[in-house]
C-alpha positions in Angstrom: 80.5 -72.8 -78.8 78.7 -70.1 -80.8 77.8 -66.8 -79.2 74.8 -64.2 -79.6 74.9 -60.8 -78.5 71.6 -59.8 -76.9 70.8 -55.9 -76.4 67.9 -55.0 -74.1 66.9 -52.1 -71.8 67.7 -52.6 -68.5 64.2 -51.5 -67.6 62.4 -53.9 -69.7 61.5 -56.8 -67.3 59.4 -59.3 -69.7 62.2 -60.2 -72.3 65.1 -61.1 -70.1 63.5 -64.0 -67.9 62.1 -65.2 -71.4 65.2 -65.4 -73.3 67.4 -66.7 -70.4 64.9 -69.7 -70.1 65.3 -70.2 -74.1 69.2 -70.3 -73.6 69.0 -72.8 -71.0 67.6 -75.4 -73.3 70.3 -74.9 -76.2 74.0 -75.1 -76.5 74.7 -71.5 -77.3 76.4 -68.7 -75.7 75.3 -65.3 -74.9 76.6 -61.6 -74.0 73.8 -59.3 -72.6 74.4 -55.4 -73.2 72.0 -52.4 -72.5 70.6 -49.9 -75.0 71.3 -47.1 -71.9 75.1 -47.8 -72.2 75.4 -47.2 -75.9 77.2 -43.7 -76.1 77.4 -43.4 -72.4 79.4 -46.3 -70.6 80.5 -47.7 -73.9 81.2 -45.9 -77.0 79.4 -47.0 -80.5 82.6 -48.4 -81.4 82.9 -50.7 -78.5 79.4 -52.0 -79.4 80.3 -52.7 -82.8 83.2 -54.4 -81.7 80.8 -56.6 -79.6 78.8 -57.4 -82.6 81.5 -58.2 -84.5 82.8 -60.8 -81.9 79.1 -62.6 -82.0 77.9 -64.8 -84.4 74.4 -63.0 -84.3 72.5 -60.3 -82.6 69.2 -60.1 -80.9 67.6 -56.7 -80.3 65.0 -56.2 -78.0 62.7 -53.3 -78.8 60.4 -52.0 -76.3 59.2 -48.8 -74.9 61.8 -48.8 -72.2 64.6 -49.1 -74.9 62.9 -46.3 -76.9 63.2 -43.9 -73.9 66.8 -44.6 -73.7 67.6 -43.5 -77.3 69.0 -39.9 -78.0 71.5 -38.6 -80.6 74.4 -40.4 -79.1 73.3 -43.9 -79.7 70.9 -43.8 -82.8 74.1 -44.1 -84.9 74.4 -47.9 -83.8 72.1 -48.7 -85.9 73.0 -47.1 -89.3 73.0 -49.2 -92.2 76.0 -51.7 -91.9 75.9 -51.8 -88.1 76.0 -55.6 -88.1 78.8 -56.2 -90.4 77.1 -59.1 -92.1 76.0 -61.0 -88.8 72.4 -62.3 -88.6 70.1 -59.7 -86.9 66.9 -60.7 -85.1 64.8 -58.0 -83.7 62.2 -58.9 -81.0 59.1 -57.0 -80.0 56.0 -57.5 -77.8 52.8 -57.5 -80.0 51.3 -55.0 -77.8 53.9 -52.7 -78.2 53.8 -52.5 -82.5 52.7 -48.8 -82.4 54.3 -47.9 -79.1 58.0 -48.4 -80.6 59.6 -46.7 -83.4 63.0 -47.9 -83.5 64.2 -48.5 -86.9 66.8 -51.3 -87.6 67.7 -50.9 -91.3 69.7 -54.2 -91.3 67.6 -57.2 -90.0 66.8 -60.9 -91.1 64.0 -62.1 -88.7 61.5 -60.0 -87.0 59.8 -61.7 -84.0 56.6 -60.0 -83.2 55.3 -62.3 -80.1 53.5 -62.8 -77.0 55.6 -64.4 -73.8 53.7 -67.9 -73.9 55.1 -71.6 -73.7 54.5 -71.7 -77.5 56.6 -68.5 -78.2 59.4 -70.1 -76.0 59.1 -73.5 -78.1 59.3 -71.3 -81.3 62.4 -69.1 -80.0 64.3 -71.9 -78.9 64.1 -73.7 -82.3 65.6 -70.1 -83.6 68.3 -70.3 -81.0 69.2 -74.0 -81.9 70.0 -73.1 -85.5 73.1 -72.0 -83.9 74.2 -74.7 -82.2 77.5 -76.5 -83.8 76.0 -79.7 -84.9 72.7 -78.6 -86.4 71.7 -80.0 -90.0 70.5 -77.9 -92.9 67.5 -76.1 -92.1 64.2 -76.2 -94.0 63.1 -73.3 -96.3 60.5 -70.9 -95.0 57.1 -70.2 -97.1 56.6 -67.1 -98.7 54.4 -64.3 -97.5 52.7 -61.1 -98.9 52.3 -57.6 -97.2 50.1 -54.8 -98.6 50.3 -51.2 -97.3 47.6 -49.9 -95.0 46.3 -46.3 -94.9 46.8 -44.6 -91.3 42.8 -44.6 -90.5 43.1 -48.5 -91.1 46.1 -48.7 -88.9 44.6 -46.2 -86.3 41.5 -49.0 -85.9 43.7 -51.5 -84.5 45.1 -49.5 -81.7 44.1 -47.8 -78.4 44.3 -43.7 -79.4 45.5 -42.7 -75.9 48.1 -45.3 -75.2 49.2 -46.8 -78.4 48.6 -50.3 -77.1 47.3 -52.9 -79.6 43.8 -53.5 -79.2 44.1 -57.3 -80.5 45.0 -60.2 -78.3 46.6 -63.2 -80.0 48.2 -64.7 -77.1 46.8 -68.2 -77.5 47.7 -68.2 -81.4 50.5 -70.4 -82.6 53.7 -68.6 -84.0 54.1 -69.1 -87.6 57.2 -67.7 -89.9 57.4 -66.5 -93.5 59.6 -64.6 -95.8 58.1 -61.2 -96.6 59.3 -57.9 -98.2 58.1 -54.5 -96.8 56.0 -52.8 -99.4 57.1 -49.4 -98.3 61.1 -50.1 -98.2 61.5 -53.3 -100.0 63.3 -54.5 -96.9 63.2 -58.5 -96.8 63.1 -60.6 -93.7 61.7 -63.5 -92.2 58.6 -62.4 -90.2 57.5 -64.4 -87.0 54.2 -63.4 -85.9 51.1 -65.2 -84.3 49.2 -67.0 -86.8 46.3 -64.9 -86.4 48.2 -61.5 -86.7 46.8 -59.2 -89.3 48.8 -55.9 -88.9 52.6 -55.4 -88.7 55.1 -52.6 -88.3 58.2 -52.9 -90.5 61.2 -52.4 -88.1 63.4 -51.2 -91.0 61.2 -48.2 -91.9 58.2 -47.9 -89.5 55.6 -48.7 -92.2 52.3 -50.6 -91.3 50.9 -53.3 -93.4 48.6 -56.0 -93.6 49.6 -59.5 -93.2 47.6 -61.5 -96.1 45.8 -64.0 -94.3 45.8 -66.2 -97.1 49.1 -66.9 -97.1 49.9 -69.8 -94.6 53.5 -70.5 -93.4 54.6 -73.6 -91.7 55.1 -74.0 -87.8 58.6 -74.7 -86.5 59.9 -78.1 -88.0 60.5 -80.2 -84.7 63.3 -81.9 -86.4 65.1 -79.1 -88.1 64.1 -75.9 -86.5 64.6 -72.3 -88.2 67.0 -70.9 -90.7 69.7 -68.8 -88.8 70.1 -65.9 -91.2 
C-alpha cells in the first residue's frame, strides 16, 4: 500500500477531520506529522527521511502553521526537499493573504473550501495513489496574469486579511498553470468562480483567466498523481 506523509499544524482544526474522511474512502496509508515538530522534537533530517519514505507529501498551509515557523524549520522547504516526490499544497480559500509560507517544489496547489464537493475532489486526488489505478486523464491548460497590489487589496479585508469573496458553493476545477512571476508550473485546484490566487512558490498574486475552463474531476479516472 502506498503511503502519504501529511504535515499539518497541531493547532489547525479544519483539515485533519476533512482529510481523515478522505482517506477512509481510499486504499492509501497516511503518516501525520506536525509543523511544530520540525527543528524541535524532530530534526530537519528526520523530516527529510520521512518524506523520502513516503510516496507523496500533503502540506497543509494555515495561519497556525505560519505561526509555528522560525529559522529552525524554514530550511525544510528549501529547493529539493521533496527529493522528486509529488508535493500537494493545501490551503483554505479564506487564508490566501494570511499565509505567506513558500513551497518552491510543488506539483499541485489545492485552494479549497471544506465542503462535500471538495471532499469528493480530494478523494479523486488520493485515489490516484491506489495500486491498481488506470492511466490518468490530462488536465486542461490555464493562464495566470499578474495583479498590481491595489487590485489584490480589493479582494481582502484590510484588517484581518481574510478573503472577501465566498465561493463555498462553487465546484472544484483543476488546470495546469505557470506563475507569471516565478515560472513555477503546477496544477491549480480552485473553486470554478475563483478569480485571484497566491502562488505558493513565490507568494505573487495573479488573476485566474475566467475564460479558461478546465474539466471537473473524472468519475472514472480521477486526477493525475504528480
